[in-house]
Short mmCIF file of the C-alpha atoms (twelve columns), coordinates in Angstrom:
data_MODEL
# 
_entry.id   MODEL 
# 
loop_
_atom_site.group_PDB 
_atom_site.id 
_atom_site.type_symbol 
_atom_site.label_atom_id 
_atom_site.label_alt_id 
_atom_site.label_comp_id 
_atom_site.label_asym_id 
_atom_site.label_seq_id 
_atom_site.Cartn_x 
_atom_site.Cartn_y 
_atom_site.Cartn_z 
_atom_site.pdbx_PDB_model_num 
ATOM 1   C CA . MET A 1   83.525  2.971  -87.715 1 
ATOM 2   C CA . LYS A 2   83.887  4.380  -84.222 1 
ATOM 3   C CA . LYS A 3   80.653  4.897  -82.298 1 
ATOM 4   C CA . VAL A 4   79.528  8.054  -80.500 1 
ATOM 5   C CA . SER A 5   78.125  8.458  -76.994 1 
ATOM 6   C CA . ALA A 6   76.244  11.679 -76.238 1 
ATOM 7   C CA . VAL A 7   76.716  12.950 -72.682 1 
ATOM 8   C CA . ILE A 8   74.006  15.366 -71.510 1 
ATOM 9   C CA . CYS A 9   74.599  17.016 -68.140 1 
ATOM 10  C CA . VAL A 10  71.546  18.739 -66.728 1 
ATOM 11  C CA . TYR A 11  70.655  20.921 -63.765 1 
ATOM 12  C CA . ASN A 12  67.104  22.302 -63.462 1 
ATOM 13  C CA . GLU A 13  66.230  22.299 -67.170 1 
ATOM 14  C CA . GLU A 14  62.703  20.866 -67.026 1 
ATOM 15  C CA . LYS A 15  61.562  23.040 -69.946 1 
ATOM 16  C CA . THR A 16  64.077  21.707 -72.464 1 
ATOM 17  C CA . ILE A 17  65.588  18.406 -71.311 1 
ATOM 18  C CA . GLY A 18  62.838  16.280 -72.885 1 
ATOM 19  C CA . ASP A 19  63.226  17.824 -76.331 1 
ATOM 20  C CA . VAL A 20  67.023  17.677 -76.141 1 
ATOM 21  C CA . ILE A 21  67.028  13.958 -75.334 1 
ATOM 22  C CA . ALA A 22  64.472  13.318 -78.094 1 
ATOM 23  C CA . SER A 23  66.599  15.200 -80.640 1 
ATOM 24  C CA . VAL A 24  69.725  13.282 -79.649 1 
ATOM 25  C CA . PHE A 25  67.852  9.963  -79.783 1 
ATOM 26  C CA . GLU A 26  66.614  10.701 -83.300 1 
ATOM 27  C CA . SER A 27  70.086  11.579 -84.587 1 
ATOM 28  C CA . SER A 28  71.755  9.080  -86.886 1 
ATOM 29  C CA . ALA A 29  75.159  10.230 -85.595 1 
ATOM 30  C CA . ILE A 30  74.593  9.157  -81.966 1 
ATOM 31  C CA . ASP A 31  74.722  5.545  -80.778 1 
ATOM 32  C CA . GLU A 32  74.314  5.972  -77.012 1 
ATOM 33  C CA . ILE A 33  72.836  8.559  -74.652 1 
ATOM 34  C CA . VAL A 34  74.138  9.162  -71.126 1 
ATOM 35  C CA . VAL A 35  72.182  11.703 -69.074 1 
ATOM 36  C CA . VAL A 36  73.651  12.995 -65.822 1 
ATOM 37  C CA . ASN A 37  71.191  14.830 -63.588 1 
ATOM 38  C CA . ASP A 38  73.336  17.034 -61.362 1 
ATOM 39  C CA . GLY A 39  71.001  17.271 -58.364 1 
ATOM 40  C CA . SER A 40  68.110  19.082 -60.047 1 
ATOM 41  C CA . THR A 41  65.392  20.386 -57.720 1 
ATOM 42  C CA . ASP A 42  62.674  20.892 -60.352 1 
ATOM 43  C CA . SER A 43  60.890  18.199 -62.421 1 
ATOM 44  C CA . THR A 44  63.993  17.262 -64.433 1 
ATOM 45  C CA . LYS A 45  64.427  13.884 -62.693 1 
ATOM 46  C CA . LYS A 46  60.811  12.822 -63.308 1 
ATOM 47  C CA . ILE A 47  61.042  13.797 -66.970 1 
ATOM 48  C CA . ILE A 48  64.254  11.822 -67.477 1 
ATOM 49  C CA . GLU A 49  62.851  8.738  -65.735 1 
ATOM 50  C CA . ALA A 50  59.693  8.907  -67.849 1 
ATOM 51  C CA . ILE A 51  61.788  9.080  -71.018 1 
ATOM 52  C CA . ASN A 52  63.884  6.129  -69.851 1 
ATOM 53  C CA . SER A 53  60.760  3.998  -69.694 1 
ATOM 54  C CA . ASN A 54  60.219  4.521  -73.430 1 
ATOM 55  C CA . ILE A 55  63.675  4.765  -74.991 1 
ATOM 56  C CA . GLN A 56  67.042  3.317  -73.988 1 
ATOM 57  C CA . ILE A 57  69.239  5.803  -72.174 1 
ATOM 58  C CA . THR A 58  71.662  5.594  -69.279 1 
ATOM 59  C CA . ASP A 59  70.441  7.992  -66.609 1 
ATOM 60  C CA . ILE A 60  72.451  8.936  -63.538 1 
ATOM 61  C CA . HIS A 61  70.983  11.067 -60.754 1 
ATOM 62  C CA . PHE A 62  72.944  12.892 -58.045 1 
ATOM 63  C CA . GLN A 63  71.219  13.688 -54.780 1 
ATOM 64  C CA . GLU A 64  72.962  17.065 -54.634 1 
ATOM 65  C CA . ASN A 65  74.614  19.389 -57.114 1 
ATOM 66  C CA . LYS A 66  78.253  18.419 -57.667 1 
ATOM 67  C CA . GLY A 67  79.147  20.839 -60.448 1 
ATOM 68  C CA . LYS A 68  79.375  20.637 -64.223 1 
ATOM 69  C CA . GLY A 69  82.885  19.190 -64.257 1 
ATOM 70  C CA . TYR A 70  81.949  16.302 -61.960 1 
ATOM 71  C CA . ALA A 71  78.821  15.546 -63.998 1 
ATOM 72  C CA . MET A 72  80.759  15.541 -67.280 1 
ATOM 73  C CA . ALA A 73  83.423  13.239 -65.841 1 
ATOM 74  C CA . VAL A 74  80.851  10.748 -64.561 1 
ATOM 75  C CA . GLY A 75  79.146  10.859 -67.950 1 
ATOM 76  C CA . VAL A 76  82.419  9.947  -69.657 1 
ATOM 77  C CA . GLU A 77  83.053  7.120  -67.183 1 
ATOM 78  C CA . ASN A 78  79.639  5.621  -67.946 1 
ATOM 79  C CA . ALA A 79  79.856  6.015  -71.730 1 
ATOM 80  C CA . THR A 80  80.792  2.837  -73.602 1 
ATOM 81  C CA . ASN A 81  81.874  4.270  -76.965 1 
ATOM 82  C CA . GLU A 82  85.161  5.673  -78.241 1 
ATOM 83  C CA . ILE A 83  83.873  9.149  -79.038 1 
ATOM 84  C CA . ILE A 84  82.101  11.505 -76.613 1 
ATOM 85  C CA . ALA A 85  79.801  14.317 -77.726 1 
ATOM 86  C CA . PHE A 86  78.874  16.697 -74.916 1 
ATOM 87  C CA . ILE A 87  75.470  18.322 -75.451 1 
ATOM 88  C CA . ASP A 88  73.956  21.080 -73.301 1 
ATOM 89  C CA . ALA A 89  70.528  20.430 -71.798 1 
ATOM 90  C CA . ASP A 90  69.051  23.888 -72.494 1 
ATOM 91  C CA . LEU A 91  69.267  23.903 -76.303 1 
ATOM 92  C CA . SER A 92  66.406  24.144 -78.773 1 
ATOM 93  C CA . ASN A 93  66.112  23.476 -82.514 1 
ATOM 94  C CA . LEU A 94  68.711  20.715 -82.433 1 
ATOM 95  C CA . GLN A 95  68.963  19.145 -85.887 1 
ATOM 96  C CA . ASP A 96  70.646  15.998 -87.189 1 
ATOM 97  C CA . GLU A 97  73.018  18.184 -89.226 1 
ATOM 98  C CA . HIS A 98  74.311  19.718 -85.989 1 
ATOM 99  C CA . PHE A 99  75.368  16.309 -84.683 1 
ATOM 100 C CA . ALA A 100 77.054  15.538 -87.996 1 
ATOM 101 C CA . GLN A 101 78.990  18.809 -87.794 1 
ATOM 102 C CA . LEU A 102 80.078  18.018 -84.246 1 
ATOM 103 C CA . THR A 103 81.140  14.414 -84.802 1 
ATOM 104 C CA . THR A 104 82.330  13.959 -88.399 1 
ATOM 105 C CA . PRO A 105 85.702  15.767 -88.061 1 
ATOM 106 C CA . VAL A 106 86.614  13.528 -85.105 1 
ATOM 107 C CA . LEU A 107 85.225  10.377 -86.707 1 
ATOM 108 C CA . THR A 108 87.319  11.017 -89.815 1 
ATOM 109 C CA . LYS A 109 90.418  11.755 -87.687 1 
ATOM 110 C CA . LYS A 110 90.834  15.259 -89.109 1 
ATOM 111 C CA . VAL A 111 90.868  16.832 -85.628 1 
ATOM 112 C CA . ASP A 112 90.991  15.765 -81.984 1 
ATOM 113 C CA . MET A 113 88.205  18.024 -80.684 1 
ATOM 114 C CA . VAL A 114 85.289  19.897 -82.229 1 
ATOM 115 C CA . LEU A 115 83.711  22.922 -80.514 1 
ATOM 116 C CA . GLY A 116 80.234  23.909 -81.738 1 
ATOM 117 C CA . GLN A 117 78.740  27.385 -81.507 1 
ATOM 118 C CA . ALA A 118 74.992  28.096 -81.498 1 
ATOM 119 C CA . THR A 119 74.123  30.902 -83.914 1 
ATOM 120 C CA . GLU A 120 70.736  31.862 -82.444 1 
ATOM 121 C CA . THR A 121 71.904  33.699 -79.332 1 
ATOM 122 C CA . LEU A 122 72.498  37.257 -78.202 1 
ATOM 123 C CA . ILE A 123 76.254  36.645 -78.295 1 
ATOM 124 C CA . ASN A 124 78.050  36.796 -81.649 1 
ATOM 125 C CA . TYR A 125 80.260  33.766 -81.243 1 
ATOM 126 C CA . GLY A 126 82.144  34.599 -84.403 1 
ATOM 127 C CA . MET A 127 83.596  37.608 -82.534 1 
ATOM 128 C CA . ASN A 128 83.427  36.209 -78.991 1 
ATOM 129 C CA . PRO A 129 86.814  35.620 -77.304 1 
ATOM 130 C CA . PHE A 130 85.095  33.188 -74.900 1 
ATOM 131 C CA . LYS A 131 83.741  30.896 -77.632 1 
ATOM 132 C CA . SER A 132 85.915  28.014 -76.394 1 
ATOM 133 C CA . PHE A 133 83.677  27.763 -73.305 1 
ATOM 134 C CA . THR A 134 80.882  26.208 -75.359 1 
ATOM 135 C CA . GLY A 135 79.147  23.115 -73.978 1 
ATOM 136 C CA . GLU A 136 78.853  21.509 -77.418 1 
ATOM 137 C CA . ARG A 137 82.067  19.599 -78.006 1 
ATOM 138 C CA . THR A 138 83.201  16.210 -79.297 1 
ATOM 139 C CA . VAL A 139 86.344  14.403 -78.130 1 
ATOM 140 C CA . LEU A 140 87.949  10.986 -78.178 1 
ATOM 141 C CA . LYS A 141 87.332  9.240  -74.872 1 
ATOM 142 C CA . LYS A 142 90.957  8.089  -74.645 1 
ATOM 143 C CA . ASP A 143 92.144  11.696 -74.913 1 
ATOM 144 C CA . ILE A 144 90.053  12.953 -72.022 1 
ATOM 145 C CA . LEU A 145 90.465  10.055 -69.589 1 
ATOM 146 C CA . PRO A 146 93.846  11.345 -68.283 1 
ATOM 147 C CA . ILE A 147 92.128  14.421 -66.806 1 
ATOM 148 C CA . ILE A 148 88.942  12.775 -65.527 1 
ATOM 149 C CA . ASP A 149 89.865  13.241 -61.855 1 
ATOM 150 C CA . LYS A 150 90.799  16.883 -62.462 1 
ATOM 151 C CA . MET A 151 87.471  17.431 -64.223 1 
ATOM 152 C CA . LYS A 152 85.600  16.227 -61.153 1 
ATOM 153 C CA . ASP A 153 87.160  19.004 -59.099 1 
ATOM 154 C CA . SER A 154 86.768  21.817 -61.662 1 
ATOM 155 C CA . ARG A 155 83.032  22.641 -61.482 1 
ATOM 156 C CA . PHE A 156 82.253  25.347 -64.090 1 
ATOM 157 C CA . GLY A 157 85.958  25.653 -64.911 1 
ATOM 158 C CA . VAL A 158 85.803  22.310 -66.707 1 
ATOM 159 C CA . GLU A 159 85.823  23.829 -70.214 1 
ATOM 160 C CA . THR A 160 88.877  25.879 -69.285 1 
ATOM 161 C CA . LEU A 161 90.616  22.739 -68.024 1 
ATOM 162 C CA . ILE A 162 89.822  20.767 -71.179 1 
ATOM 163 C CA . ASN A 163 90.912  23.619 -73.452 1 
ATOM 164 C CA . LEU A 164 94.201  24.124 -71.577 1 
ATOM 165 C CA . TYR A 165 94.906  20.402 -71.599 1 
ATOM 166 C CA . TYR A 166 94.312  20.069 -75.340 1 
ATOM 167 C CA . GLN A 167 96.479  23.111 -76.054 1 
ATOM 168 C CA . SER A 168 99.274  21.770 -73.849 1 
ATOM 169 C CA . GLU A 169 99.156  18.434 -75.676 1 
ATOM 170 C CA . GLY A 170 99.169  20.068 -79.112 1 
ATOM 171 C CA . LYS A 171 95.781  18.609 -80.025 1 
ATOM 172 C CA . ARG A 172 93.978  19.676 -83.194 1 
ATOM 173 C CA . VAL A 173 90.812  21.692 -82.489 1 
ATOM 174 C CA . LYS A 174 88.088  22.787 -84.919 1 
ATOM 175 C CA . TYR A 175 85.293  25.342 -84.388 1 
ATOM 176 C CA . VAL A 176 81.977  24.894 -86.204 1 
ATOM 177 C CA . MET A 177 78.969  27.194 -86.379 1 
ATOM 178 C CA . LEU A 178 75.721  25.324 -85.709 1 
ATOM 179 C CA . GLY A 179 73.254  27.243 -87.824 1 
ATOM 180 C CA . GLY A 180 69.804  27.712 -86.328 1 
ATOM 181 C CA . LEU A 181 70.704  26.175 -82.973 1 
ATOM 182 C CA . LYS A 182 69.276  28.188 -80.096 1 
ATOM 183 C CA . HIS A 183 71.118  28.537 -76.788 1 
ATOM 184 C CA . PRO A 184 69.692  30.923 -74.172 1 
ATOM 185 C CA . THR A 185 71.924  33.115 -72.045 1 
ATOM 186 C CA . LYS A 186 71.574  33.286 -68.275 1 
ATOM 187 C CA . PHE A 187 69.679  36.561 -68.706 1 
ATOM 188 C CA . ASP A 188 67.073  34.685 -70.763 1 
ATOM 189 C CA . LYS A 189 66.568  32.098 -68.030 1 
ATOM 190 C CA . THR A 190 66.569  34.114 -64.811 1 
ATOM 191 C CA . THR A 191 66.559  37.595 -63.323 1 
ATOM 192 C CA . THR A 192 69.340  40.066 -64.115 1 
ATOM 193 C CA . SER A 193 70.628  40.092 -60.531 1 
ATOM 194 C CA . ARG A 194 70.757  36.313 -60.289 1 
ATOM 195 C CA . ALA A 195 72.377  36.025 -63.720 1 
ATOM 196 C CA . MET A 196 75.094  38.449 -62.640 1 
ATOM 197 C CA . LYS A 197 75.715  36.466 -59.446 1 
ATOM 198 C CA . GLU A 198 76.027  33.254 -61.457 1 
ATOM 199 C CA . PHE A 199 78.451  34.911 -63.897 1 
ATOM 200 C CA . ILE A 200 80.628  36.086 -61.009 1 
ATOM 201 C CA . LEU A 201 80.617  32.625 -59.379 1 
ATOM 202 C CA . GLU A 202 81.434  30.892 -62.651 1 
ATOM 203 C CA . GLY A 203 84.173  33.414 -63.422 1 
ATOM 204 C CA . HIS A 204 85.690  32.661 -60.024 1 
ATOM 205 C CA . GLN A 205 85.626  28.921 -60.724 1 
ATOM 206 C CA . ILE A 206 87.266  29.473 -64.132 1 
ATOM 207 C CA . ALA A 207 90.009  31.600 -62.563 1 
ATOM 208 C CA . ILE A 208 90.691  28.982 -59.872 1 
ATOM 209 C CA . THR A 209 90.908  26.242 -62.509 1 
ATOM 210 C CA . ALA A 210 93.366  28.258 -64.612 1 
ATOM 211 C CA . PHE A 211 95.502  28.998 -61.526 1 
ATOM 212 C CA . LYS A 212 95.526  25.366 -60.358 1 
ATOM 213 C CA . HIS A 213 96.649  24.202 -63.788 1 
ATOM 214 C CA . PHE A 214 99.101  26.960 -64.621 1 
ATOM 215 C CA . ASN A 215 101.553 24.249 -65.702 1 
ATOM 216 C CA . LEU A 216 99.284  23.544 -68.671 1 
ATOM 217 C CA . ILE A 217 99.405  27.220 -69.647 1 
ATOM 218 C CA . THR A 218 103.211 27.294 -69.591 1 
ATOM 219 C CA . LYS A 219 103.358 24.044 -71.559 1 
ATOM 220 C CA . SER A 220 101.004 25.509 -74.176 1 
ATOM 221 C CA . ILE A 221 103.204 28.601 -74.483 1 
ATOM 222 C CA . ARG A 222 106.298 26.442 -74.950 1 
ATOM 223 C CA . ASN A 223 104.493 24.486 -77.676 1 
ATOM 224 C CA . GLN A 224 103.710 27.719 -79.516 1 
ATOM 225 C CA . PHE A 225 107.343 28.853 -79.356 1 
ATOM 226 C CA . ASN A 226 108.538 25.478 -80.620 1 
ATOM 227 C CA . LYS A 227 106.484 25.934 -83.781 1 
ATOM 228 C CA . PHE A 228 108.653 28.898 -84.845 1 
# 
């Protein structure tokens, strides 16, 4: 049986990071935990180091923020198992069944990537055209290694890069609804004006990523035409 490494990338999530790590540690589906602290300026680093003194995790701390894509790539490089489960650091009500939903389809070789959607949020992910941007996803490490260097340069566009790459390679992708899982929006975590600024910045990073990897888009389109 293949083993699963959970990669948790975190930036200023002192309120939730402790509970997220605890939930992952208690899961029977996860064999290793890699936490990447992307230059947090709050108490996140202290909380992670305190946890590491009690349970076995691999914790990596950046002195400055390098972006989500860089943090995810470093997490993959430091994971020792064949399967990678990316878990957001701002979740609540994580249950063992959620990890099973995220990992079983990949473990049983039914799909190449699983994308998980939190149900307890203001956004109806069942109708959301941006649902593929979720932070909860499971992949085979060997499948994602070819784009590790590109991930490091993608910042918040990393999900777009991964999605385009998997589409261009004809990989099998499955969406699962994670019932009861709570994932706050930016408007829940900060002021409206700051949330809007962050959305604009992230949208810009997504657009740049898509433009830089337009070859993946054209390859995906060709794959679709070849199916007919």
